[in-house]
C-alpha positions in Angstrom: 22.9 -1.3 13.8 22.4 -3.6 16.7 21.1 -2.2 19.9 23.8 -2.0 22.6 22.9 -4.2 25.5 22.4 -2.2 28.7 21.6 -4.9 31.2 22.5 -8.6 31.6 19.6 -11.0 31.1 19.6 -12.0 34.8 19.6 -8.3 35.9 16.9 -7.5 33.5 14.7 -10.3 34.8 15.2 -9.1 38.4 14.6 -5.5 37.5 11.2 -6.5 35.9 10.3 -8.6 38.9 11.2 -5.8 41.3 9.1 -3.4 39.3 6.1 -5.7 39.5 6.6 -6.2 43.2 6.8 -2.5 44.1 3.8 -1.6 42.0 1.7 -4.5 43.3 2.5 -3.6 46.9 1.7 0.1 46.4 -1.7 -0.4 44.7 -3.4 -1.8 47.8 -2.6 1.0 50.2 -3.5 3.7 47.6 -6.8 2.0 47.1 -7.3 2.0 50.9 -6.7 5.7 51.1 -9.1 6.3 48.2 -11.8 4.2 50.0 -11.1 6.1 53.2 -11.8 9.4 51.5 -15.0 8.1 50.1 -16.1 6.9 53.6 -15.3 10.4 55.0 -17.6 12.0 52.4 -20.3 9.4 53.0 -20.1 10.0 56.8 -21.0 13.7 56.2 -17.6 15.3 55.9 -17.9 18.4 53.8 -15.9 18.3 50.6 -13.2 20.9 50.7 -9.8 21.8 49.1 -8.0 19.3 51.4 -10.2 16.4 50.3 -10.0 17.5 46.7 -6.2 17.6 46.9 -6.0 14.1 48.5 -8.3 12.7 45.8 -6.4 14.3 43.0 -3.1 13.1 44.4 -4.4 9.5 44.8 -5.7 9.5 41.2 -2.4 10.7 39.9 -0.4 8.2 41.9 -2.7 5.4 40.7 -2.3 6.4 37.1 1.5 6.4 37.4 1.7 3.1 39.1 -0.6 1.4 36.6 1.6 2.5 33.7 4.8 1.7 35.6 3.4 -1.8 36.3 3.3 -2.5 32.6 6.4 -0.6 31.5 8.7 -1.7 34.3 7.1 -5.0 35.3 7.6 -8.6 34.1 6.1 -9.6 30.8 6.4 -13.2 29.7 5.9 -14.5 26.2 2.3 -15.3 25.6 0.9 -12.9 28.2 -1.7 -10.3 27.1 -3.5 -7.3 28.5 -7.1 -6.5 27.7 -7.5 -3.6 25.4 -10.0 -2.1 27.8 -7.3 -2.1 30.6 -4.8 -0.4 28.3 -7.3 2.3 27.3 -8.2 2.8 31.0 -4.5 3.3 31.9 -4.0 5.8 29.1 -7.2 7.6 29.9 -5.8 8.2 33.4 -2.5 9.2 32.0 -4.2 11.7 29.6 -6.2 13.1 32.5 -3.2 13.7 34.7 -0.6 15.0 32.3 0.0 17.3 29.4 0.6 14.6 26.8 -2.5 13.3 24.9 -2.2 9.8 23.7 -4.2 8.3 20.8 -4.0 4.5 21.0 -4.6 2.9 17.6 -2.8 -0.3 18.3 -4.3 -3.7 17.7 -6.5 -5.2 20.4 -4.5 -8.5 20.0 -1.1 -6.9 21.0 0.9 -9.0 23.5 1.9 -7.7 26.9 5.5 -7.6 25.7 4.6 -5.3 22.8 2.6 -3.1 25.1 5.5 -3.0 27.6 7.7 -1.6 24.8 5.1 0.9 23.8 4.6 2.1 27.4 8.4 2.5 27.8 8.5 4.5 24.7 5.7 6.8 26.0 7.7 7.4 29.2 10.7 8.3 27.0 8.6 10.7 25.0 7.0 12.2 28.1 10.5 13.4 29.2 11.0 15.2 25.9 7.7 17.0 26.0 7.8 19.5 28.9 5.1 21.7 27.2 2.9 18.7 26.3 1.7 17.6 22.9 0.0 14.7 21.2 1.2 11.1 20.6 -0.3 8.5 18.2 0.5 4.8 18.7 -0.1 2.5 15.8 0.8 -1.2 15.3 1.0 -3.2 12.1 1.6 -6.8 11.3 5.3 -6.5 12.2 6.2 -3.0 13.5 4.9 -0.4 15.8 5.1 3.3 15.0 4.8 6.0 17.6 4.6 9.6 16.6 4.8 12.5 19.0 4.2 16.2 18.1 4.8 19.1 20.4 6.1 22.6 20.6 9.8 23.0 21.5 10.6 19.3 22.2 13.5 18.8 24.6 15.7 16.2 23.1 19.0 15.3 24.8 20.7 13.2 22.2 23.2 11.7 24.6 20.2 10.0 26.3 18.1 9.3 23.1 21.0 7.8 21.3 21.1 5.1 24.0 17.9 3.5 22.5 19.4 3.2 19.1 22.8 1.8 20.1 24.8 4.9 19.4 25.4 5.8 23.0 28.9 5.8 24.4 27.6 4.5 27.7 27.1 7.8 29.6 25.6 7.3 33.0 21.9 7.8 33.3 20.0 9.7 36.0 17.1 7.9 37.7 14.6 10.1 35.8 15.9 8.5 32.5 16.0 4.9 33.4 13.2 4.2 30.9 15.6 4.8 28.1 17.9 1.9 29.2 15.0 -0.4 29.9 13.4 0.4 26.5 16.7 -0.4 24.7 17.2 -3.6 26.7 13.6 -4.9 26.2 13.8 -4.2 22.5 17.1 -6.2 22.3 15.6 -9.0 24.2 12.7 -9.2 21.8 15.0 -9.0 18.8 13.6 -5.7 17.7 15.5 -2.7 16.1 14.5 0.7 17.3 14.5 3.4 14.6 14.4 7.1 15.6 13.7 10.2 13.6 13.2 13.6 15.2 13.2 17.4 14.7 12.3 20.3 17.0 8.6 19.5 16.8 8.3 15.8 16.1 9.7 12.5 17.2 8.9 9.2 15.5 9.9 5.8 16.9 9.5 2.5 15.0 10.3 -0.9 16.5 
C-alpha cells in the first residue's frame, strides 16, 4: 500500500527549512543562558534550587532542540551526521525522558535516514506515557525500530496516517511528527510497516 501524501513537495521543503531556522536561532540564546549560569557560579553565587532548576530546564530544552533540528530540519541527499553527534543527542534525550533508546544503527547512515529514525522516535514517545525501551537497528536496506513499554497508548486514527490508511483526520500540533514521518518516507520512496500490541510497537521502513 502506498503512503498517502500529506504535504506537497514545496510545502515539505519549506517546513524543513523553517524547522532548521527555528532550531538554529534558538540554540545560541540557550547556550548564552547556560554560559550565564556558569559565570554566576564562578563568581561565587551559591548553587541553590533556583540555579539547579534553570540548569535542568536549559539542558532539557537543548536536548529537545537538538533532536528537533534533525527530525524537523532540512536533510539533503548525501548529507551525513557523525555517529558521535547522534549518540550525544540520544544520550541527552535518555537523560531527560522516560524512554530509553538503544541505538544500534550503522555509523554510515545518511542524514535522511537518521531524520526518519528521529521522527519515528518522536512518534513512539507519544505512545509511551509510562516510558519504556526502544531499540533502533539498520540493515543494508531497511530500518527496524522496536519499542517496549507498559500500557502503550496507541491512537490508531493517528498511527494509521503513517501507513497510508488514514482518512485524513486533522492532526493536533502535538502529533505533527506523524504527518512529517509519513511524508518524508514517501519522499524517500520507503514503505512504512507497523505492527503493534498493548506492550510493543515495531516500525520497519
